[in-house]
C-alpha positions in Angstrom: 22.0 -18.9 -6.0 21.2 -17.8 -2.3 17.5 -17.2 -1.2 16.2 -15.4 1.4 13.4 -16.6 3.8 11.2 -14.7 6.1 8.7 -16.8 8.3 6.1 -16.3 10.4 4.1 -18.2 13.3 1.0 -15.9 13.6 -0.8 -15.8 17.1 -1.3 -13.6 20.2 2.7 -13.7 20.5 3.9 -14.0 16.6 7.4 -15.6 16.2 9.3 -14.3 13.3 12.4 -15.7 11.8 14.6 -14.8 8.7 18.0 -15.3 6.7 19.7 -15.9 3.6 20.6 -19.5 2.7 22.4 -21.5 -0.1 19.7 -24.1 -1.3 23.1 -25.6 -3.0 25.3 -26.0 0.2 27.4 -29.1 0.1 26.2 -30.3 3.4 22.3 -30.0 2.3 19.7 -28.5 4.5 21.8 -28.7 7.8 24.6 -26.9 6.3 22.6 -24.4 4.8 21.0 -23.5 7.9 24.1 -23.3 10.1 25.9 -21.2 7.6 23.0 -18.6 7.1 23.7 -15.1 6.4 21.7 -12.0 8.0 19.8 -14.1 10.2 17.3 -12.9 12.9 14.3 -13.6 15.0 12.1 -11.7 17.1 8.6 -12.0 18.7 5.8 -9.5 17.9 3.0 -8.7 20.3 -0.2 -6.8 20.6 -3.3 -6.3 19.0 -3.9 -7.5 15.4 -3.6 -4.0 13.8 -0.2 -3.5 15.8 0.9 -6.7 14.8 0.1 -6.4 11.1 1.8 -3.3 11.0 5.1 -4.4 12.6 5.1 -7.6 10.5 4.7 -5.8 7.2 7.4 -3.3 8.2 9.8 -6.2 9.2 9.0 -8.2 6.1 9.8 -5.0 3.8 13.0 -4.2 5.8 14.0 -8.1 4.9 12.9 -7.6 1.5 15.0 -4.6 0.6 17.8 -6.0 2.5 17.8 -9.1 0.3 17.4 -7.3 -3.0 19.3 -4.1 -2.6 22.0 -5.0 0.0 22.5 -8.8 -0.5 21.9 -8.3 -4.5 19.3 -11.4 -4.7 17.0 -11.4 -7.5 13.3 -10.3 -6.3 12.1 -13.9 -7.1 14.6 -15.2 -4.7 13.0 -13.9 -1.6 10.1 -16.1 0.0 7.6 -15.5 2.5 6.6 -18.6 4.7 3.5 -18.3 7.0 2.2 -21.0 9.2 -1.4 -21.8 8.2 -4.3 -21.8 10.7 -7.1 -24.4 9.6 -9.8 -25.3 12.2 -10.6 -29.2 12.3 -13.8 -30.4 11.2 -16.2 -30.0 14.3 -14.1 -27.2 16.0 -15.5 -23.7 16.5 -13.5 -20.7 17.0 -13.6 -19.5 20.4 -12.7 -15.7 20.9 -9.8 -14.0 19.7 -7.1 -16.6 20.7 -8.6 -18.9 17.8 -9.1 -16.0 15.2 -6.0 -13.8 15.7 -4.0 -16.0 13.4 -6.3 -15.6 10.4 -6.8 -11.8 11.0 -2.6 -11.5 10.9 -2.2 -14.0 8.1 -4.5 -12.0 5.9 -3.7 -8.6 7.2 -0.3 -8.9 6.2 -1.2 -10.2 2.8 -3.6 -7.0 2.5 -0.9 -4.8 3.7 1.8 -6.2 1.0 -0.9 -5.8 -1.7 -1.6 -2.5 -0.7 2.0 -1.5 -0.9 2.4 -3.4 -4.5 -0.6 -1.3 -5.6 0.7 1.8 -4.5 4.2 1.1 -5.9 2.5 0.3 -9.1 0.1 3.4 -8.9 3.2 5.8 -8.9 5.1 3.7 -11.7 8.3 3.3 -9.7 9.6 0.5 -11.7 9.2 -3.2 -11.6 6.7 -4.5 -9.5 7.3 -8.1 -7.6 5.5 -9.2 -4.7 6.6 -12.7 -3.8 3.7 -14.9 -2.8 2.9 -16.2 0.5 3.8 -19.8 1.1 1.3 -21.1 3.8 2.4 -24.1 5.8 1.1 -26.6 8.2 2.7 -26.7 11.7 3.0 -30.1 11.8 5.1 -30.3 8.5 7.2 -27.8 10.0 7.7 -29.6 13.4 8.7 -32.9 11.3 11.5 -31.3 9.4 12.8 -29.5 12.2 12.3 -31.0 15.7 13.8 -29.5 18.8 17.1 -31.5 18.5 17.5 -30.3 14.9 16.9 -26.7 16.1 19.6 -27.2 18.8 22.0 -28.7 16.2 21.7 -26.1 13.6 22.2 -23.1 15.9 18.6 -21.9 15.8 17.2 -22.9 19.0 15.9 -19.7 20.7 15.9 -20.0 24.5 12.6 -18.9 26.1 10.8 -17.9 22.5 8.9 -20.9 21.2 7.0 -18.7 18.4 10.5 -17.6 17.3 11.5 -21.4 17.4 8.2 -22.1 15.2 9.2 -19.7 13.1 12.8 -21.2 12.6 10.7 -24.6 11.9 9.0 -22.7 9.0 12.2 -21.5 7.6 13.6 -24.9 7.7 10.4 -26.5 5.8 10.4 -23.8 3.1 14.3 -24.3 2.4 14.0 -28.0 2.2 11.0 -28.0 -0.1 12.9 -25.2 -2.3 16.1 -27.5 -2.2 14.0 -30.2 -3.3 12.1 -28.5 -6.1 15.5 -27.1 -7.4 17.8 -30.4 -7.1 
């Protein structure tokens, strides 16, 4: 069964990428990414509140497309987000070093609020896929530049979208290993 993956590289310019993938593809990770369905990517900019609202809207649209149009079970739709961790001894300096955290937890709070609103009105089954926080280095190791180009997900001039695609690849790889 296919899975949907929505990935976010949060920051001053936030990269987003998404698609539906076959984790049992006969050509493995490369084939699954090359034969992706309903793919897309974009860059979201603006202050924290503007980005959080846009990210939440993009996520909701993707999730609905996967479940309603592509008929994926709700537990087959995943959210991957690049984690932001300061190294010991580092201190945050201005909004450049804190915006990523604000976006990560603002998006999560927005999703939790929507889930709770849905539950309060008893509109049926309540599902909120967990957020998979992933390290940038792991994503780069899984999908270096050459692979992004080979797989057809190199977005010219959009480094944050390329980073988001790396996180798609990393989550897909992890899923494939866990479900092989």
